[in-house]
C-alpha positions as CSV (number, residue, x, y, z in Angstrom):
1,M,14.7,-64.4,-52.8
2,L,13.4,-66.5,-49.9
3,K,15.3,-69.5,-48.5
4,S,12.3,-70.9,-46.7
5,P,8.5,-70.9,-47.4
6,L,6.2,-68.2,-46.2
7,S,4.3,-68.8,-42.9
8,P,0.5,-69.2,-43.1
9,S,0.0,-65.8,-41.6
10,S,2.4,-64.2,-44.1
11,T,0.7,-66.0,-47.0
12,E,-2.6,-64.6,-45.9
13,L,-1.1,-61.1,-45.9
14,V,0.4,-61.6,-49.4
15,L,-3.0,-62.7,-50.8
16,G,-4.8,-59.9,-49.1
17,I,-2.5,-57.3,-50.6
18,L,-2.8,-58.9,-54.0
19,D,-6.6,-58.9,-53.8
20,L,-6.7,-55.2,-52.7
21,V,-4.4,-54.2,-55.6
22,L,-5.9,-56.4,-58.4
23,N,-9.6,-56.4,-57.4
24,G,-9.9,-53.4,-55.1
25,G,-8.0,-50.9,-57.3
26,S,-5.6,-49.9,-54.6
27,P,-2.0,-48.7,-55.4
28,L,0.5,-51.1,-54.1
29,D,2.0,-48.7,-51.5
30,R,-1.4,-48.1,-50.0
31,A,-2.2,-51.8,-49.9
32,Y,1.0,-52.4,-48.0
33,S,0.2,-49.6,-45.6
34,R,-3.4,-50.8,-45.0
35,H,-2.3,-54.4,-44.3
36,F,0.8,-53.6,-42.3
37,S,-0.9,-50.9,-40.2
38,G,-1.4,-52.0,-36.6
39,L,0.6,-55.3,-37.0
40,K,3.7,-55.9,-34.9
41,L,5.6,-57.6,-37.7
42,A,9.4,-58.0,-37.5
43,S,11.1,-56.0,-40.2
44,E,12.5,-59.2,-41.7
45,E,9.1,-60.7,-42.1
46,Q,7.6,-57.5,-43.6
47,A,10.5,-57.5,-46.1
48,R,9.7,-61.2,-46.9
49,I,6.1,-60.4,-47.6
50,A,7.0,-57.4,-49.8
51,T,9.6,-59.6,-51.7
52,V,7.0,-62.2,-52.6
53,T,4.2,-59.7,-53.3
54,G,6.5,-57.6,-55.6
55,D,7.7,-60.6,-57.5
56,L,4.2,-62.0,-58.0
57,L,3.1,-58.6,-59.4
58,R,6.1,-58.2,-61.6
59,R,5.4,-61.5,-63.3
60,L,1.8,-62.0,-62.5
61,N,0.8,-63.5,-65.9
62,L,3.6,-66.0,-65.7
63,Y,2.8,-67.2,-62.2
64,C,-1.0,-67.3,-63.0
65,Y,-0.2,-69.4,-66.1
66,L,2.0,-71.8,-64.1
67,A,-0.7,-72.1,-61.4
68,D,-3.5,-72.4,-64.0
69,V,-5.3,-69.5,-62.1
70,E,-7.2,-66.5,-63.6
71,P,-6.0,-63.2,-62.1
72,G,-9.6,-62.3,-61.2
73,R,-9.9,-65.5,-59.1
74,I,-7.0,-64.9,-56.8
75,E,-9.3,-64.3,-53.9
76,R,-10.6,-67.9,-54.2
77,E,-7.7,-69.7,-55.7
78,G,-4.8,-67.7,-54.3
79,S,-3.3,-70.6,-52.4
80,R,-2.7,-72.4,-55.7
81,L,-0.9,-69.3,-57.0
82,I,1.3,-69.1,-53.8
83,N,2.1,-72.8,-54.1
84,A,3.1,-72.4,-57.8
85,W,5.3,-69.5,-56.8
86,H,7.1,-71.7,-54.3
87,L,7.5,-74.5,-56.8
88,F,9.0,-72.1,-59.3
89,H,11.6,-71.0,-56.7
90,D,12.3,-74.6,-55.6
91,L,10.8,-74.0,-52.1
92,P,8.6,-76.3,-50.1
93,T,5.0,-75.1,-50.3
94,P,3.5,-73.4,-47.2
95,K,1.6,-75.5,-44.7
96,L,-1.8,-73.9,-45.1
97,Q,-5.0,-75.1,-43.4
98,Y,-6.9,-74.8,-46.7
99,S,-4.8,-75.1,-49.8
100,L,-5.4,-75.8,-53.5
101,A,-2.7,-78.2,-54.7
102,V,-0.7,-77.6,-57.9
103,D,-0.5,-80.6,-60.4
104,E,3.2,-80.8,-60.7
105,S,3.3,-82.6,-64.0
106,G,1.1,-79.9,-65.5
107,F,3.2,-77.3,-63.8
108,N,6.3,-78.6,-65.4
109,E,4.7,-78.7,-68.8
110,R,3.6,-75.1,-68.5
111,L,7.0,-74.1,-67.1
112,N,8.8,-75.6,-70.2
113,H,6.4,-73.8,-72.5
114,A,6.7,-70.5,-70.7
115,R,10.5,-70.6,-71.2
116,T,9.9,-70.4,-74.9
117,Q,7.6,-67.3,-74.6
118,Q,9.9,-64.5,-73.7
119,A,7.3,-61.8,-73.0
120,L,5.4,-64.2,-70.8
121,W,8.6,-65.2,-69.0
122,D,9.3,-61.5,-68.4
123,G,5.9,-61.0,-66.9
124,C,4.9,-58.6,-69.7
125,P,1.2,-58.3,-70.7
126,D,0.4,-58.2,-74.4
127,W,-0.6,-54.5,-74.6
128,L,2.7,-53.5,-73.0
129,D,4.8,-55.8,-75.2
130,K,3.2,-54.3,-78.3
131,L,3.7,-50.7,-77.1
132,G,7.3,-51.4,-76.2
133,E,8.2,-53.0,-79.5
134,R,6.5,-50.0,-81.3
135,E,8.2,-47.4,-79.2
136,L,11.7,-48.9,-78.6
137,G,12.2,-51.5,-81.4
138,D,15.1,-53.8,-80.8
139,A,15.9,-52.1,-77.5
140,W,12.7,-53.2,-76.0
141,A,13.7,-56.8,-75.2
142,A,16.5,-55.8,-72.9
143,E,14.3,-53.2,-71.1
144,R,11.4,-55.7,-70.8
145,A,13.8,-58.2,-69.1
146,A,15.2,-55.5,-66.8
147,L,11.8,-54.5,-65.6
148,K,11.1,-57.9,-64.2
149,A,13.9,-57.6,-61.7
150,A,13.5,-56.6,-58.1
151,P,14.3,-52.9,-57.6
152,K,17.5,-51.9,-55.8
153,R,17.3,-49.6,-52.7
154,F,18.9,-46.2,-53.0
155,L,19.2,-43.3,-50.6
156,R,19.7,-39.6,-51.3
157,T,22.0,-37.9,-48.9
158,N,20.4,-34.7,-47.4
159,L,23.3,-32.3,-48.0
160,L,21.6,-29.8,-45.7
161,K,22.6,-32.0,-42.8
162,C,25.6,-34.1,-43.8
163,D,27.7,-35.4,-46.7
164,R,27.6,-38.8,-48.3
165,E,30.6,-40.2,-46.5
166,A,29.2,-39.1,-43.1
167,L,25.9,-40.6,-43.9
168,A,27.4,-43.9,-44.9
169,N,29.5,-44.0,-41.7
170,R,26.6,-43.3,-39.5
171,L,24.4,-45.9,-41.2
172,A,27.1,-48.5,-40.8
173,G,27.0,-47.8,-37.1
174,E,23.2,-48.5,-37.3
175,G,23.7,-51.8,-39.1
176,V,23.0,-50.5,-42.6
177,S,25.5,-51.3,-45.3
178,T,25.8,-49.0,-48.3
179,E,27.9,-48.3,-51.3
180,P,28.4,-45.0,-53.2
181,V,26.8,-44.8,-56.6
182,D,29.1,-43.8,-59.5
183,G,27.8,-40.8,-61.4
184,V,25.2,-39.7,-58.8
185,E,27.0,-37.7,-56.2
186,S,24.1,-37.7,-53.6
187,A,23.3,-41.4,-53.9
188,L,24.0,-44.5,-51.8
189,E,22.9,-48.0,-52.7
190,V,21.7,-50.0,-49.7
191,T,23.4,-53.4,-49.8
192,S,21.9,-54.9,-46.6
193,D,18.4,-56.0,-45.7
194,S,17.9,-53.3,-43.1
195,A,14.9,-51.4,-41.7
196,L,15.9,-48.0,-43.0
197,F,13.0,-46.0,-41.5
198,R,13.7,-47.3,-38.0
199,T,17.2,-45.7,-38.0
200,Q,18.0,-42.5,-36.1
201,S,19.6,-41.2,-39.3
202,F,16.2,-41.2,-40.9
203,A,14.5,-39.7,-37.9
204,D,17.1,-36.9,-38.0
205,G,16.5,-36.2,-41.7
206,W,19.9,-37.3,-42.9
207,F,18.5,-39.1,-46.0
208,E,15.4,-39.9,-48.1
209,Q,14.8,-43.1,-49.9
210,Q,15.0,-42.2,-53.6
211,D,16.0,-44.0,-56.7
212,A,19.4,-43.0,-58.1
213,G,17.9,-42.3,-61.5
214,S,15.3,-40.0,-59.9
215,Q,18.1,-38.1,-58.3
216,K,19.6,-37.3,-61.7
217,V,16.4,-35.4,-62.6
218,A,16.7,-32.7,-60.0
219,A,20.4,-32.5,-60.5
220,A,19.8,-31.6,-64.2
221,L,18.3,-28.2,-63.2
222,D,21.7,-27.1,-62.0
223,V,20.2,-24.8,-59.3
224,K,22.3,-22.4,-57.3
225,P,21.7,-20.8,-53.9
226,G,19.7,-17.6,-54.2
227,M,17.8,-18.6,-57.3
228,R,14.0,-18.6,-57.7
229,V,13.0,-22.2,-58.5
230,I,9.6,-23.8,-59.1
231,D,8.8,-27.5,-58.8
232,A,5.4,-27.3,-60.5
233,C,4.4,-31.0,-60.2
234,A,5.9,-31.5,-56.8
235,G,3.7,-34.4,-55.5
236,A,5.0,-35.4,-52.1
237,G,8.3,-33.6,-52.8
238,G,11.2,-36.0,-53.2
239,K,12.7,-33.9,-55.9
240,T,11.7,-30.6,-54.2
241,L,13.8,-31.6,-51.1
242,H,16.7,-32.5,-53.4
243,L,16.5,-29.1,-55.0
244,A,16.4,-27.4,-51.6
245,A,19.6,-29.2,-50.6
246,M,21.4,-28.2,-53.8
247,M,20.3,-24.6,-53.1
248,A,21.8,-24.9,-49.6
249,G,18.5,-23.7,-48.2
250,K,19.0,-20.2,-49.8
251,G,16.7,-18.6,-52.4
252,R,13.0,-19.3,-53.0
253,L,11.8,-22.7,-53.8
254,L,8.1,-22.9,-54.7
255,A,6.5,-26.4,-54.6
256,M,3.2,-26.6,-56.5
257,D,0.7,-29.4,-57.0
258,V,-3.0,-29.8,-57.7
259,E,-3.6,-32.0,-54.6
260,Q,-3.3,-30.4,-51.2
261,W,-2.7,-33.6,-49.2
262,K,0.5,-34.1,-51.2
263,L,1.7,-30.6,-50.3
264,D,0.8,-31.2,-46.6
265,N,3.0,-34.4,-46.7
266,L,5.8,-32.3,-48.3
267,K,5.6,-29.7,-45.5
268,E,6.2,-32.4,-42.9
269,R,9.1,-33.9,-44.9
270,A,10.6,-30.5,-45.4
271,R,10.6,-29.8,-41.6
272,R,12.5,-33.1,-41.0
273,A,15.0,-32.3,-43.7
274,A,15.5,-28.7,-42.5
275,A,14.5,-27.4,-46.0
276,H,13.4,-24.1,-44.7
277,N,13.3,-22.3,-48.1
278,V,10.4,-24.5,-49.4
279,E,7.1,-22.8,-49.9
280,T,4.0,-24.8,-51.0
281,R,1.2,-23.5,-53.2
282,L,-1.9,-25.3,-54.4
283,I,-2.6,-25.0,-58.2
284,A,-6.2,-23.9,-58.0
285,G,-6.6,-23.0,-61.7
286,S,-4.9,-21.4,-64.6
287,K,-4.6,-18.1,-62.8
288,T,-2.1,-19.6,-60.3
289,I,0.3,-20.2,-63.2
290,K,-0.4,-16.9,-65.0
291,R,0.6,-14.9,-61.9
292,L,4.0,-16.5,-62.1
293,K,4.7,-15.7,-65.7
294,L,8.4,-15.1,-66.5
295,S,9.3,-15.3,-62.8
296,A,11.5,-18.4,-62.4
297,D,15.2,-19.0,-63.0
298,R,14.5,-22.8,-63.0
299,V,11.3,-24.8,-63.5
300,L,10.9,-28.5,-63.0
301,L,8.0,-30.3,-64.7
302,D,8.0,-33.8,-63.5
303,V,4.7,-34.5,-65.3
304,P,2.1,-37.2,-64.6
305,C,3.0,-40.2,-66.8
306,S,2.4,-43.9,-67.3
307,G,5.1,-45.0,-64.9
308,L,6.4,-47.5,-67.4
309,G,10.0,-46.8,-66.3
310,V,9.3,-47.7,-62.7
311,L,7.6,-51.1,-63.1
312,K,10.2,-52.8,-61.0
313,R,9.0,-50.6,-58.1
314,N,5.3,-50.2,-59.0
315,P,4.5,-53.4,-61.0
316,D,0.8,-53.0,-60.4
317,A,0.7,-50.5,-63.3
318,K,1.0,-53.4,-65.7
319,W,-2.3,-54.8,-64.5
320,R,-4.3,-51.5,-64.3
321,D,-5.9,-49.4,-67.0
322,T,-2.6,-47.9,-68.0
323,E,-3.1,-48.7,-71.7
324,E,-6.4,-46.8,-71.8
325,R,-5.1,-43.9,-69.7
326,L,-1.9,-43.3,-71.8
327,P,-3.6,-41.0,-74.4
328,V,-5.2,-39.0,-71.6
329,L,-1.9,-38.7,-69.8
330,M,-0.1,-37.6,-73.0
331,E,-2.7,-34.9,-73.6
332,L,-2.2,-33.7,-70.0
333,Q,1.6,-33.7,-70.4
334,A,1.3,-31.5,-73.5
335,H,-1.0,-29.1,-71.7
336,I,1.3,-28.8,-68.7
337,L,4.4,-28.3,-70.8
338,G,2.7,-25.6,-72.9
339,S,1.1,-23.8,-70.0
340,Y,3.6,-24.1,-67.2
341,S,6.6,-23.2,-69.4
342,R,5.3,-19.6,-69.2
343,M,6.8,-19.4,-65.7
344,V,10.4,-19.6,-67.0
345,K,12.1,-16.2,-67.4
346,V,14.3,-15.4,-70.4
347,G,17.6,-17.2,-70.0
348,G,16.0,-19.6,-67.5
349,I,16.0,-23.4,-67.7
350,L,13.0,-25.7,-67.8
351,V,13.4,-29.5,-67.1
352,Y,10.7,-31.7,-68.5
353,A,10.8,-35.2,-66.9
354,T,8.8,-38.4,-66.7
355,C,9.3,-41.8,-65.1
356,S,8.5,-43.4,-68.4
357,I,10.9,-45.0,-71.0
358,M,8.5,-44.5,-73.9
359,P,9.4,-41.9,-76.5
360,C,5.8,-40.9,-77.1
361,E,5.8,-39.5,-73.5
362,N,9.3,-38.1,-73.7
363,R,11.2,-36.8,-76.7
364,G,8.0,-36.9,-78.8
365,Q,6.4,-34.4,-76.4
366,V,9.4,-32.2,-76.3
367,D,9.7,-32.1,-80.1
368,A,6.0,-31.2,-80.4
369,F,6.4,-28.4,-77.9
370,L,9.5,-26.9,-79.6
371,A,7.8,-27.0,-83.0
372,A,5.1,-24.8,-81.5
373,N,7.3,-22.6,-79.3
374,N,10.3,-21.0,-81.0
375,N,11.1,-19.0,-77.8
376,F,12.6,-22.2,-76.3
377,R,15.6,-24.3,-77.4
378,L,16.6,-27.8,-76.5
379,L,19.9,-27.9,-74.6
380,D,20.1,-31.7,-74.1
381,D,18.1,-34.7,-73.0
382,E,18.8,-38.0,-71.4
383,N,17.1,-41.4,-71.3
384,I,17.8,-43.2,-68.0
385,T,16.8,-46.8,-68.7
386,P,16.7,-49.9,-66.4
387,A,18.6,-52.0,-68.8
388,N,21.4,-49.5,-69.2
389,S,21.7,-48.1,-65.7
390,G,20.3,-50.6,-63.3
391,F,18.2,-47.7,-61.9
392,D,14.5,-47.1,-62.5
393,G,13.6,-45.6,-65.9
394,F,13.4,-41.8,-66.3
395,Y,13.6,-39.2,-69.1
396,L,14.7,-35.6,-68.8
397,A,15.1,-32.8,-71.2
398,R,16.6,-29.4,-70.5
399,L,15.0,-26.5,-72.4
400,E,16.2,-22.8,-72.3
401,R,13.8,-19.9,-72.8
402,I,15.6,-17.6,-75.3
403,A,12.8,-15.0,-75.8
404,E,9.5,-14.0,-74.4
């Protein structure tokens, strides 16, 4: 956390990002991009802004309560929210030209009360707390607490260009300190506050920034060079590139998505990573899937989900319409699993994955699929949870097709 208060200009940027996310409907990463674009900010100051913004969003209801500010009024009363955040962290308040003061006696009363309300203290909205208790029972309290923490930074070594030790040594020469991650052979944890994307190692495609838990998903496919592999919900391709590296660039790797712009981004990333066996294909309709029936040795279905396992990294999902969208997402997950599973050949493996920790999106979907499809069997599954791993939260299930 910070050791000194935000500057007035940084405070304005924090409030602008919050307003764009909460009132403008922008995803957090796009809000950062929009506000940082064209600014000549030092990497340290950009990191400070992201630190404060992320913490405010992870526990927005707590800080709004302490500041006595409604979330919808941040545009007008944001300075009071910022001042309350600084008080909470025992920092002097920023020297702003126009600033709404926080009544410190009222702040302290609210602070003492908040300490007795664990869900509020963890920055958890009511809808999420109820869902977590229903889905996870006694395990929810630990997960809720873990999700309020700042995310760690992890890298995935691009094995097409280097090994983990070589990457760590090169990054050390560029001022980036790292440590290997036990149990995830491709992962390094970044232990210094360094500008990763300004390194030559990144420019040369030696690594991607990717959570260690996410790296376990692609690893579960156990791909081999020469296989025919399909990443059917590829998005911008983090897991696709991991699969390409595990295949040593040999074999056919088809990355598919319903949005062309994501596939265009993937093509650029694949060029930098030297992942030459990646082919992209837009899913234009059901015929795209039917043409690939029984064709793949491995299929990855990293399906659209609530994102409730990655709230440390994407805390804005707490304050969106995630509760209303969850039933729609679950219907889509069931459809994708039922339809896209047709691409797996007999003896092939399918991995169903989400970045959620809620069983209704995870094992519940797998069990429903298996009940309706006796030509598949469950090999194993894994819950990667923030409380147990320190990573982001993910679920993965490995299914084998045993008959047509």
